[in-house]
SEKOL-932890 format. One record per residue (C-alpha): residue in one letter; x, y, z. Coordinates in steps of 0.05 Angstrom, whole numbers, plus 5000, padded with zeros to 4 digits. Layout:
REM residues N
resn u v w
A X Y Z $
...
This chain:
REM residues 832
resn u v w
M 2082 2938 7806 $
D 2125 2899 7757 $
I 2187 2937 7782 $
S 2175 2916 7854 $
A 2224 2866 7884 $
C 2168 2834 7924 $
G 2122 2785 7892 $
I 2052 2816 7884 $
I 1989 2776 7876 $
I 1918 2801 7869 $
M 1863 2751 7883 $
A 1788 2753 7878 $
G 1744 2753 7939 $
T 1725 2691 7977 $
S 1659 2687 7940 $
E 1700 2674 7877 $
N 1746 2623 7913 $
C 1803 2672 7915 $
R 1824 2658 7844 $
I 1886 2693 7818 $
L 1873 2756 7779 $
Y 1943 2785 7773 $
V 2016 2769 7791 $
N 2077 2812 7777 $
A 2144 2791 7748 $
A 2177 2781 7817 $
F 2121 2732 7837 $
L 2133 2693 7773 $
A 2208 2691 7786 $
M 2197 2665 7857 $
T 2150 2610 7836 $
G 2178 2591 7767 $
Y 2108 2594 7736 $
T 2083 2635 7677 $
E 2022 2680 7675 $
A 1986 2628 7634 $
D 2001 2575 7686 $
L 1970 2618 7741 $
E 1912 2652 7707 $
G 1846 2633 7739 $
R 1876 2586 7790 $
H 1873 2596 7865 $
S 1938 2605 7904 $
W 1930 2543 7947 $
F 1961 2499 7894 $
L 2030 2527 7912 $
Q 2028 2484 7976 $
I 2015 2421 7935 $
D 2003 2366 7988 $
E 2022 2408 8049 $
R 1954 2441 8057 $
D 1951 2420 8130 $
Q 2001 2475 8149 $
P 1975 2512 8212 $
E 1992 2578 8180 $
R 1947 2564 8120 $
A 1887 2557 8166 $
V 1904 2624 8198 $
L 1907 2655 8128 $
L 1840 2628 8107 $
A 1806 2649 8171 $
A 1832 2720 8163 $
M 1810 2724 8090 $
H 1740 2700 8108 $
A 1738 2752 8163 $
A 1766 2804 8114 $
R 1824 2820 8160 $
P 1896 2835 8141 $
V 1944 2778 8159 $
T 2017 2759 8153 $
V 2037 2685 8151 $
E 2098 2643 8134 $
L 2083 2585 8086 $
R 2121 2528 8055 $
N 2109 2535 7980 $
Y 2137 2496 7922 $
R 2165 2523 7857 $
M 2142 2494 7791 $
N 2204 2448 7791 $
G 2183 2420 7859 $
V 2236 2456 7901 $
L 2212 2477 7970 $
R 2216 2551 7987 $
W 2194 2589 8048 $
N 2152 2652 8035 $
E 2126 2707 8078 $
L 2057 2728 8052 $
C 2023 2793 8075 $
I 1949 2796 8053 $
T 1907 2860 8055 $
P 1832 2861 8036 $
Y 1805 2913 7986 $
F 1733 2933 7999 $
D 1681 2955 7946 $
D 1627 3008 7956 $
T 1583 2959 7992 $
G 1637 2944 8044 $
S 1650 2874 8018 $
A 1720 2848 8008 $
C 1721 2841 7933 $
R 1795 2835 7924 $
F 1857 2813 7965 $
V 1925 2843 7951 $
G 1984 2801 7973 $
M 2058 2816 7979 $
M 2104 2756 7981 $
T 2178 2753 7998 $
D 2226 2693 7996 $
I 2251 2679 8068 $
T 2282 2611 8052 $
A 2353 2634 8071 $
R 2329 2661 8137 $
K 2291 2597 8154 $
L 2350 2553 8136 $
A 2396 2595 8178 $
A 2348 2589 8237 $
Q 2345 2514 8228 $
L 2420 2510 8225 $
L 2426 2552 8288 $
A 2376 2507 8323 $
A 2416 2446 8302 $
Q 2481 2478 8325 $
S 2451 2495 8393 $
S 2434 2422 8405 $
H 2495 2389 8371 $
D 2570 2388 8381 $
L 2602 2425 8322 $
L 2665 2383 8321 $
T 2636 2313 8322 $
G 2564 2324 8300 $
L 2539 2288 8363 $
A 2483 2316 8405 $
N 2506 2362 8461 $
G 2476 2371 8530 $
I 2416 2410 8502 $
G 2403 2357 8449 $
L 2409 2302 8500 $
Q 2359 2337 8546 $
Q 2310 2346 8488 $
Y 2317 2273 8469 $
L 2306 2248 8540 $
E 2245 2292 8552 $
A 2213 2263 8490 $
A 2233 2191 8503 $
L 2210 2191 8576 $
I 2139 2205 8557 $
N 2139 2151 8504 $
P 2098 2093 8532 $
L 2141 2043 8493 $
Y 2203 2060 8534 $
R 2164 2061 8600 $
D 2149 1988 8588 $
T 2216 1965 8559 $
G 2261 2012 8598 $
M 2324 2051 8580 $
A 2395 2059 8606 $
I 2429 2126 8613 $
V 2503 2113 8608 $
T 2555 2167 8623 $
I 2625 2151 8599 $
A 2690 2185 8620 $
I 2750 2175 8574 $
E 2808 2171 8623 $
Q 2866 2195 8578 $
L 2833 2253 8541 $
A 2849 2306 8594 $
V 2923 2287 8594 $
L 2927 2280 8519 $
S 2897 2349 8509 $
D 2959 2378 8543 $
T 3008 2338 8500 $
L 2976 2335 8430 $
N 2966 2392 8381 $
D 2897 2418 8365 $
E 2891 2379 8300 $
A 2908 2313 8334 $
I 2859 2327 8390 $
D 2803 2341 8340 $
T 2820 2277 8302 $
L 2818 2238 8367 $
A 2750 2267 8386 $
R 2721 2249 8317 $
V 2746 2178 8321 $
V 2716 2169 8390 $
A 2650 2196 8365 $
E 2650 2149 8305 $
R 2664 2088 8349 $
L 2610 2107 8398 $
Q 2560 2117 8342 $
S 2578 2048 8315 $
C 2557 2019 8382 $
I 2485 2045 8383 $
T 2423 2021 8346 $
T 2366 2059 8312 $
G 2331 2108 8358 $
E 2388 2110 8410 $
I 2431 2171 8420 $
V 2504 2190 8435 $
A 2517 2259 8464 $
R 2584 2294 8476 $
T 2571 2330 8542 $
R 2644 2351 8555 $
S 2710 2345 8520 $
D 2726 2280 8557 $
S 2657 2252 8573 $
Y 2598 2225 8534 $
T 2528 2203 8550 $
L 2490 2148 8514 $
V 2416 2129 8519 $
L 2410 2055 8505 $
H 2344 2019 8496 $
T 2362 1964 8545 $
G 2318 1957 8606 $
K 2358 1902 8641 $
R 2423 1912 8678 $
L 2455 1849 8649 $
D 2441 1872 8578 $
T 2466 1941 8593 $
A 2531 1914 8624 $
A 2542 1873 8560 $
R 2532 1935 8517 $
C 2581 1974 8560 $
Q 2633 1919 8552 $
G 2624 1924 8476 $
I 2635 1999 8480 $
Q 2698 1987 8521 $
R 2725 1940 8468 $
A 2710 1989 8413 $
L 2744 2047 8448 $
G 2801 2003 8470 $
Q 2825 1991 8399 $
P 2887 2032 8381 $
I 2874 2099 8350 $
P 2927 2117 8298 $
L 2952 2189 8301 $
P 3008 2221 8260 $
A 3058 2216 8318 $
H 3038 2150 8351 $
E 2980 2105 8369 $
V 2935 2122 8427 $
Y 2900 2071 8472 $
L 2840 2093 8512 $
T 2806 2066 8574 $
C 2739 2089 8601 $
S 2694 2086 8661 $
F 2618 2079 8660 $
G 2564 2107 8705 $
V 2495 2078 8692 $
A 2425 2098 8714 $
M 2364 2056 8693 $
F 2295 2082 8672 $
P 2244 2074 8702 $
E 2278 2032 8756 $
D 2320 2089 8786 $
Q 2280 2151 8766 $
C 2231 2178 8715 $
D 2258 2249 8711 $
S 2311 2266 8659 $
A 2351 2312 8704 $
A 2352 2261 8760 $
L 2373 2205 8714 $
L 2431 2246 8687 $
K 2450 2264 8758 $
Y 2448 2192 8781 $
A 2490 2168 8722 $
G 2541 2222 8740 $
M 2542 2199 8812 $
A 2554 2127 8790 $
L 2610 2151 8743 $
T 2643 2188 8801 $
Q 2644 2124 8842 $
A 2670 2084 8783 $
R 2729 2131 8775 $
Q 2743 2129 8849 $
T 2744 2053 8852 $
G 2789 2044 8792 $
R 2794 2056 8718 $
N 2761 2020 8661 $
N 2701 1993 8699 $
Q 2626 2005 8704 $
V 2582 2022 8764 $
F 2506 2023 8766 $
Y 2471 2075 8808 $
S 2443 2052 8875 $
A 2401 2088 8927 $
S 2460 2087 8975 $
M 2496 2136 8929 $
S 2443 2188 8941 $
Q 2451 2177 9016 $
Q 2526 2185 9008 $
L 2516 2249 8969 $
H 2469 2274 9023 $
D 2519 2256 9077 $
R 2574 2291 9038 $
T 2532 2354 9030 $
V 2517 2354 9105 $
M 2591 2343 9120 $
E 2612 2399 9073 $
S 2565 2448 9107 $
A 2587 2425 9177 $
L 2660 2431 9159 $
S 2651 2501 9131 $
N 2616 2521 9196 $
A 2671 2487 9236 $
V 2725 2529 9202 $
R 2684 2592 9211 $
N 2666 2576 9284 $
R 2735 2551 9304 $
E 2710 2481 9322 $
L 2777 2451 9301 $
S 2834 2438 9349 $
V 2908 2421 9344 $
L 2940 2363 9381 $
Y 3013 2346 9385 $
Q 3042 2276 9381 $
P 3113 2271 9407 $
Q 3170 2244 9365 $
V 3225 2206 9403 $
N 3298 2198 9386 $
L 3316 2124 9391 $
A 3388 2138 9411 $
S 3375 2184 9470 $
G 3303 2163 9485 $
K 3285 2237 9492 $
V 3230 2276 9457 $
S 3261 2306 9394 $
G 3199 2339 9364 $
A 3125 2333 9352 $
E 3075 2330 9296 $
A 3016 2379 9297 $
L 2952 2341 9281 $
V 2886 2376 9267 $
R 2824 2347 9299 $
W 2750 2361 9292 $
H 2697 2349 9345 $
H 2627 2363 9319 $
P 2571 2375 9369 $
D 2527 2324 9335 $
L 2573 2280 9293 $
G 2624 2272 9348 $
D 2698 2262 9331 $
V 2704 2263 9255 $
P 2764 2221 9230 $
P 2818 2265 9197 $
N 2820 2220 9135 $
Q 2747 2240 9123 $
F 2747 2315 9132 $
I 2818 2329 9105 $
A 2801 2297 9038 $
L 2735 2335 9037 $
A 2771 2400 9054 $
E 2818 2390 8995 $
E 2760 2376 8947 $
T 2720 2437 8971 $
G 2778 2486 8975 $
L 2773 2494 9051 $
I 2842 2463 9060 $
N 2877 2530 9051 $
D 2839 2561 9108 $
I 2848 2500 9153 $
G 2922 2493 9136 $
L 2936 2567 9149 $
W 2899 2564 9215 $
V 2939 2502 9237 $
L 3004 2537 9220 $
E 2982 2598 9259 $
R 2959 2557 9319 $
A 3024 2516 9321 $
C 3068 2578 9316 $
L 3030 2611 9374 $
D 3033 2547 9416 $
L 3107 2539 9404 $
A 3119 2612 9421 $
A 3081 2603 9486 $
C 3123 2542 9504 $
K 3185 2584 9491 $
V 3161 2636 9541 $
T 3152 2583 9595 $
G 3225 2560 9586 $
M 3207 2492 9558 $
A 3262 2457 9517 $
K 3259 2476 9444 $
V 3238 2421 9397 $
P 3213 2429 9325 $
V 3140 2417 9307 $
A 3121 2385 9241 $
I 3059 2408 9204 $
N 3027 2375 9144 $
I 3022 2417 9081 $
S 2970 2393 9031 $
P 2983 2392 8955 $
V 2932 2448 8947 $
Q 2970 2492 8996 $
L 3037 2476 8963 $
R 3010 2501 8896 $
D 2993 2568 8928 $
P 3047 2618 8906 $
L 3034 2658 8970 $
L 3050 2600 9017 $
A 3121 2623 9033 $
D 3098 2695 9045 $
Q 3043 2671 9091 $
I 3091 2629 9132 $
T 3141 2687 9136 $
A 3086 2731 9163 $
L 3064 2679 9215 $
L 3136 2670 9239 $
A 3145 2745 9246 $
A 3079 2754 9283 $
S 3094 2697 9333 $
G 3168 2710 9340 $
L 3183 2637 9326 $
E 3250 2615 9300 $
P 3243 2583 9230 $
A 3286 2524 9252 $
L 3231 2503 9300 $
L 3182 2493 9243 $
T 3182 2431 9198 $
L 3135 2424 9139 $
E 3113 2354 9118 $
I 3100 2345 9043 $
T 3072 2281 9012 $
E 3100 2247 8951 $
A 3035 2263 8915 $
A 3045 2337 8926 $
V 3116 2333 8897 $
L 3090 2296 8836 $
E 3036 2347 8817 $
D 3082 2404 8797 $
A 3154 2387 8808 $
E 3183 2454 8785 $
L 3135 2496 8826 $
T 3147 2451 8886 $
R 3222 2457 8878 $
T 3218 2533 8876 $
T 3173 2537 8937 $
L 3212 2486 8978 $
G 3277 2519 8959 $
R 3253 2585 8986 $
L 3227 2554 9051 $
H 3292 2517 9060 $
R 3332 2581 9052 $
M 3289 2612 9106 $
G 3315 2558 9153 $
I 3250 2518 9156 $
G 3257 2442 9160 $
L 3226 2399 9106 $
A 3202 2327 9112 $
L 3178 2278 9058 $
D 3115 2249 9088 $
D 3083 2180 9076 $
F 3145 2156 9040 $
G 3136 2088 9009 $
T 3063 2096 8991 $
G 3077 2128 8923 $
F 3134 2122 8874 $
S 3186 2128 8929 $
S 3237 2154 8880 $
L 3308 2167 8902 $
S 3307 2227 8855 $
Y 3257 2263 8902 $
L 3307 2257 8959 $
R 3364 2283 8916 $
R 3327 2340 8881 $
F 3291 2370 8941 $
P 3322 2395 9007 $
F 3287 2345 9053 $
K 3315 2339 9124 $
T 3275 2278 9144 $
V 3235 2222 9112 $
N 3172 2195 9146 $
I 3156 2121 9138 $
D 3081 2113 9130 $
R 3045 2077 9186 $
S 3016 2026 9136 $
F 3085 1993 9133 $
I 3096 1994 9209 $
H 3030 1960 9227 $
D 3050 1889 9206 $
L 3125 1894 9198 $
T 3139 1838 9248 $
G 3093 1791 9209 $
N 3103 1814 9138 $
P 3173 1804 9108 $
D 3156 1850 9050 $
D 3140 1909 9096 $
A 3204 1896 9135 $
A 3245 1895 9071 $
I 3213 1961 9048 $
I 3228 1994 9114 $
K 3301 1972 9112 $
A 3308 1998 9041 $
I 3277 2066 9059 $
I 3324 2075 9119 $
S 3385 2056 9078 $
M 3364 2101 9020 $
A 3353 2161 9065 $
H 3415 2152 9107 $
T 3458 2146 9045 $
L 3437 2218 9029 $
G 3446 2243 9100 $
I 3371 2246 9113 $
A 3341 2225 9180 $
V 3283 2175 9184 $
V 3220 2180 9227 $
A 3174 2119 9233 $
E 3100 2137 9244 $
G 3047 2094 9278 $
V 3093 2054 9324 $
E 3049 2019 9374 $
T 3087 1957 9399 $
E 3155 1943 9429 $
A 3168 1892 9374 $
Q 3160 1946 9322 $
C 3206 1991 9362 $
H 3258 1936 9368 $
F 3258 1925 9293 $
L 3264 1999 9278 $
R 3318 2008 9330 $
D 3358 1949 9304 $
N 3354 1975 9233 $
M 3379 2044 9254 $
C 3315 2084 9247 $
D 3328 2153 9278 $
E 3261 2171 9310 $
I 3193 2140 9323 $
Q 3123 2169 9333 $
G 3062 2132 9358 $
H 3020 2108 9416 $
L 3077 2065 9443 $
F 3107 2128 9472 $
S 3048 2177 9473 $
P 2983 2191 9437 $
A 2970 2261 9409 $
V 2958 2310 9466 $
S 2937 2382 9473 $
A 2987 2440 9474 $
D 2983 2442 9551 $
G 2991 2366 9553 $
F 3053 2369 9509 $
S 3083 2424 9552 $
A 3071 2382 9615 $
L 3102 2321 9580 $
M 3164 2361 9562 $
M 3171 2391 9631 $
S 3166 2322 9663 $
G 3226 2297 9624 $
L 3190 2234 9602 $
S 3234 2190 9558 $
M 3234 2123 9523 $
P 3247 2062 9569 $
E 3320 2040 9570 $
H 3308 1973 9537 $
L 3277 2005 9476 $
R 3334 2052 9461 $
A 3389 2042 9410 $
H 3438 2017 9463 $
P 3395 1979 9512 $
K 3421 1946 9575 $
Q 3382 1881 9583 $
L 3387 1813 9613 $
R 3406 1753 9572 $
T 3339 1725 9548 $
L 3327 1652 9530 $
L 3264 1624 9499 $
L 3249 1550 9512 $
V 3198 1518 9465 $
D 3172 1446 9476 $
D 3103 1416 9476 $
E 3120 1373 9536 $
V 3110 1414 9600 $
N 3155 1369 9641 $
M 3212 1378 9592 $
V 3205 1454 9594 $
S 3206 1451 9671 $
S 3269 1408 9671 $
L 3305 1455 9623 $
K 3284 1516 9663 $
R 3310 1486 9729 $
L 3376 1469 9696 $
L 3388 1537 9663 $
R 3361 1582 9718 $
R 3428 1579 9755 $
D 3461 1616 9697 $
D 3421 1680 9712 $
Y 3382 1680 9646 $
R 3315 1713 9636 $
I 3276 1651 9614 $
L 3212 1653 9572 $
T 3173 1589 9555 $
A 3124 1567 9501 $
N 3090 1500 9488 $
S 3083 1507 9412 $
G 3115 1541 9352 $
A 3056 1590 9345 $
E 3061 1609 9418 $
G 3136 1618 9410 $
L 3126 1666 9351 $
A 3077 1706 9392 $
I 3128 1713 9449 $
L 3182 1733 9400 $
A 3137 1788 9373 $
A 3125 1815 9443 $
H 3194 1807 9477 $
P 3266 1815 9457 $
V 3299 1746 9456 $
D 3373 1728 9447 $
V 3374 1652 9443 $
I 3319 1602 9425 $
L 3322 1528 9445 $
S 3266 1488 9412 $
D 3245 1416 9411 $
Q 3240 1385 9341 $
R 3179 1340 9346 $
M 3119 1384 9363 $
P 3047 1378 9336 $
G 3025 1429 9285 $
M 3094 1458 9272 $
T 3161 1423 9278 $
G 3221 1456 9311 $
V 3256 1465 9244 $
E 3194 1498 9215 $
F 3187 1543 9276 $
L 3260 1564 9275 $
S 3258 1576 9200 $
I 3202 1626 9210 $
A 3239 1656 9269 $
K 3301 1664 9226 $
T 3260 1704 9175 $
R 3223 1748 9225 $
F 3275 1753 9280 $
P 3342 1742 9245 $
R 3385 1766 9303 $
T 3365 1709 9349 $
V 3412 1649 9357 $
R 3371 1586 9345 $
L 3384 1515 9372 $
V 3342 1452 9362 $
L 3337 1396 9413 $
S 3310 1327 9394 $
G 3313 1254 9412 $
Y 3301 1235 9339 $
T 3354 1241 9286 $
E 3317 1270 9226 $
L 3381 1284 9189 $
Q 3353 1311 9124 $
S 3308 1366 9152 $
V 3360 1385 9205 $
T 3416 1387 9154 $
D 3375 1432 9108 $
A 3358 1478 9165 $
V 3432 1484 9186 $
N 3453 1497 9114 $
E 3400 1551 9107 $
G 3422 1585 9171 $
A 3357 1572 9208 $
I 3393 1531 9262 $
Y 3459 1547 9296 $
K 3466 1479 9330 $
F 3430 1413 9334 $
L 3430 1381 9404 $
T 3405 1312 9421 $
K 3363 1283 9478 $
P 3379 1260 9529 $
W 3429 1315 9542 $
D 3489 1323 9586 $
D 3474 1381 9634 $
D 3543 1412 9632 $
K 3549 1406 9557 $
L 3480 1435 9546 $
R 3496 1494 9591 $
G 3561 1503 9553 $
H 3524 1504 9486 $
I 3475 1555 9512 $
Q 3531 1599 9540 $
E 3567 1594 9473 $
A 3503 1615 9437 $
F 3497 1676 9482 $
H 3570 1693 9470 $
R 3558 1688 9395 $
K 3497 1733 9402 $
E 3535 1785 9443 $
M 3592 1786 9394 $
A 3542 1798 9338 $
D 3509 1853 9379 $
D 3577 1885 9391 $
N 3592 1883 9318 $
R 3525 1914 9301 $
R 3536 1967 9355 $
L 3603 1984 9325 $
A 3572 1984 9256 $
R 3518 2031 9281 $
E 3569 2078 9310 $
V 3608 2078 9244 $
Y 3543 2086 9207 $
A 3523 2144 9251 $
V 3589 2178 9236 $
N 3579 2165 9162 $
L 3509 2191 9168 $
G 3535 2255 9199 $
L 3586 2262 9144 $
A 3533 2250 9091 $
A 3489 2303 9123 $
A 3547 2351 9127 $
N 3565 2336 9055 $
R 3493 2348 9034 $
Q 3492 2414 9072 $
Q 3558 2434 9041 $
Q 3532 2417 8972 $
E 3471 2460 8985 $
L 3515 2518 9009 $
L 3561 2511 8949 $
G 3500 2511 8904 $
L 3473 2574 8936 $
R 3542 2606 8931 $
Q 3547 2588 8858 $
E 3478 2617 8845 $
Q 3500 2681 8881 $
I 3564 2684 8840 $
T 3524 2676 8776 $
R 3475 2730 8797 $
D 3532 2777 8818 $
A 3568 2765 8752 $
S 3505 2780 8714 $
S 3492 2842 8755 $
L 3564 2865 8745 $
H 3558 2856 8671 $
I 3494 2897 8670 $
V 3526 2952 8712 $
R 3588 2955 8669 $
E 3547 2960 8606 $
A 3504 3014 8637 $
M 3565 3054 8661 $
Q 3594 3052 8591 $
H 3534 3092 8566 $
V 3537 3144 8623 $
P 3562 3211 8594 $
L 3598 3227 8659 $
P 3671 3202 8662 $
V 3675 3145 8713 $
I 3737 3107 8736 $
A 3740 3050 8787 $
I 3805 3038 8825 $
D 3812 2977 8870 $
D 3847 2976 8938 $
S 3913 2956 8906 $
D 3910 3018 8861 $
M 3895 2979 8798 $
I 3847 3013 8749 $
A 3791 2962 8749 $
F 3742 3000 8704 $
I 3741 3061 8659 $
N 3681 3080 8618 $
D 3683 3107 8547 $
A 3672 3179 8569 $
A 3733 3176 8614 $
A 3776 3141 8561 $
R 3758 3195 8509 $
L 3776 3249 8559 $
L 3847 3222 8572 $
P 3873 3196 8505 $
Q 3944 3217 8520 $
R 3949 3170 8580 $
G 3947 3108 8536 $
M 3916 3042 8557 $
L 3889 3054 8627 $
L 3846 2992 8642 $
G 3886 2943 8685 $
G 3943 2992 8696 $
D 3972 3020 8760 $
A 3936 3084 8778 $
R 3996 3108 8819 $
Y 4035 3117 8754 $
L 3979 3129 8704 $
L 3934 3174 8745 $
P 3977 3202 8803 $
E 3936 3267 8805 $
I 3875 3226 8825 $
V 3909 3175 8871 $
R 3936 3228 8919 $
H 3864 3247 8935 $
L 3845 3175 8952 $
T 3862 3177 9026 $
P 3808 3141 9067 $
Q 3809 3191 9124 $
S 3734 3187 9133 $
Q 3678 3139 9114 $
Q 3637 3198 9089 $
P 3644 3218 9016 $
P 3691 3279 9013 $
R 3672 3343 8977 $
P 3693 3347 8903 $
Q 3766 3367 8896 $
P 3796 3408 8838 $
V 3845 3369 8796 $
E 3882 3382 8731 $
L 3890 3327 8679 $
D 3927 3341 8614 $
G 3913 3415 8618 $
Q 3839 3405 8633 $
H 3808 3426 8699 $
F 3758 3380 8734 $
L 3723 3371 8800 $
L 3742 3302 8826 $
G 3686 3263 8861 $
T 3708 3202 8901 $
H 3666 3148 8934 $
L 3697 3095 8980 $
M 3663 3028 8963 $
G 3647 2972 9012 $
Q 3604 3011 9060 $
G 3541 2976 9038 $
S 3570 2916 9000 $
S 3628 2867 8997 $
S 3665 2908 8944 $
S 3726 2950 8959 $
G 3764 3007 8926 $
W 3744 3075 8900 $
L 3694 3100 8849 $
V 3718 3165 8816 $
T 3678 3216 8774 $
L 3704 3276 8735 $
T 3661 3337 8721 $
A 3684 3402 8689 $
D 3705 3455 8740 $
P 3656 3512 8728 $
Q 3705 3562 8756 $
R 3759 3543 8706 $
L 3717 3540 8644 $
P 3747 3580 8586 $
A 3715 3649 8573 $
P 3664 3649 8518 $
């Protein structure tokens, strides 16, 4: 037994208190004791003070029952070091059937136990940072939620998203990313107190359980964490600054279940990230309702796509110069049997998040192509239809192939299809976007940059991508007559696009005042309820067949009466002026206050304004100053019986007032001043009209130049590809063992491979020479009598006999000349 690697111990029976009778050398090595130390003692002393181990009770029960047993015990060596042992006890019975001895075999399983403990720790902790992971967090929460202390004081489950980590992971190397993660973990651990926990649940998100039962205290703790994480983090290349968003769920206020609390904290975090970065949001019951509504909407939308509940409407686009319909935008609509009409801004965003947008987008493309093809059959005038392409669709490498197939199936001309792409889609993957749009452009499909002005609105987008039109977002159109900033942005967009030869479409035009502004600033086309709402395919066909067009006064070159606006708070004064000026055949509008005058200006085109100076609420100078900003093309006169020189002088100097007239007035002189003002306005209109015509010509030239540049670019790409292909072909032909010679249509030897050059060394330098003098035997066979390759002809060159193969080039390409091959004439081979 002394040679056994297992520790062996023989103990007396239970009647003798299981004292030790014998141990082998392996047992002594495992425990560190000597035989003298162990003789007569019972084995329980190896557990020292840990005699309450459950396994020890199992062992004693088995020994008293005289049954074999195997247990795992924590024993201590003589030097006090803890070891794990597996002990197998077998009873030995005497002649009376009593267990008089017990034989035990003991093995050291410490390494196995430590490995198991390490594995358990690793399964519940993040290896990189040492923080708890999702499993460890779940274990902590399950234990904490049943602790009566926390049920009374409460806890906060805080989920944190580090905003920059996802982006930094794409730009930093692995070592820097690991360093960053460790620093974040250290800073988060510094923000918690004893008994609280930090868990790393994903690479860019963490969850903390804080022992704060009040929202105000929790918010303060979150602000402290923000400050800690906001401190610069030094990395080898540069410093990194982090921001974070917080989603918080409170226990027991919000829920008492660990899974629900984590879910609610995640919902709050999602809302925090949607409402802006670096902020905190506490869970509320309304979020669950929103999630429920979203789930219902997702299911309904999926069914709508499958059951074809969606429809496509078409909103006409009108050319401001001709007043005629110049195109339409295809708009997808959803009418749910129970929910009614679902707004597009709700279900389109949901479709992008759920992945349904590809199916919806492809169906809209298919529907529009079929509707356009049907209109073509009926003989309706051809106008292009614009279709929105989502960023998700644009990232699909099969998009161009899908559109090609749809065009082929419907028989629609590519030029009748325009695809609208948002700035956001261009931003996501500029190179992939450029490749996809370039292919679509080469197919002849029109491209439009949609919602321009809502993003970065970079001129580089317009220069780098082949856009034909730019769409001004409706958010700028809505208040352009009352918001100088929106008006300035619209002017800038129009000017920017026209400089590059790109047309401009204004969306959401609903009033004549908006149309006047866009027309006067040379916008090309408008779209909106002012002309027509979105209609069905049949409705759009009927609209086109009716020849409906924009009213004359809204077009780029309107014919309209001279319009005069009289503004005075005294009704009698307005009546007197109106009687006086009516004889001059003006269209006269009246207002009794500055505010009323501004409202009339927003609703009607006005040429000349004549305003009283002293009016309650807003003086004439103040009114005309606002009119000058909002309606700068009006000619403005002020009429007053009081000489307020300073305010009037300032207004004249600033250009707000053209003339200052006094009361009482001379009728003839007043009429003359008004006529002069109209003359001034008409001269300015003529100048603007002339400028528009010149501008239109320049715009056409810019568009032509842009198109020419694109054609030159395509041609240069083709030349580069052809040169590369030619180089490859030349190199390949050099390695062909068959002699090959190329002769162009002017009889110059354009190519000769090595095999041919070695065959004719006596002819000297052949490449670039005149074949008529260097290879006359071959040239006389190059008579293009037929386009079909002639049969090989016998020819003798330097005493060698060959069969001459000739191929006339240019039948399937733009090349010209002859390709000649030489093969040995089998009938003239020398005898062996």
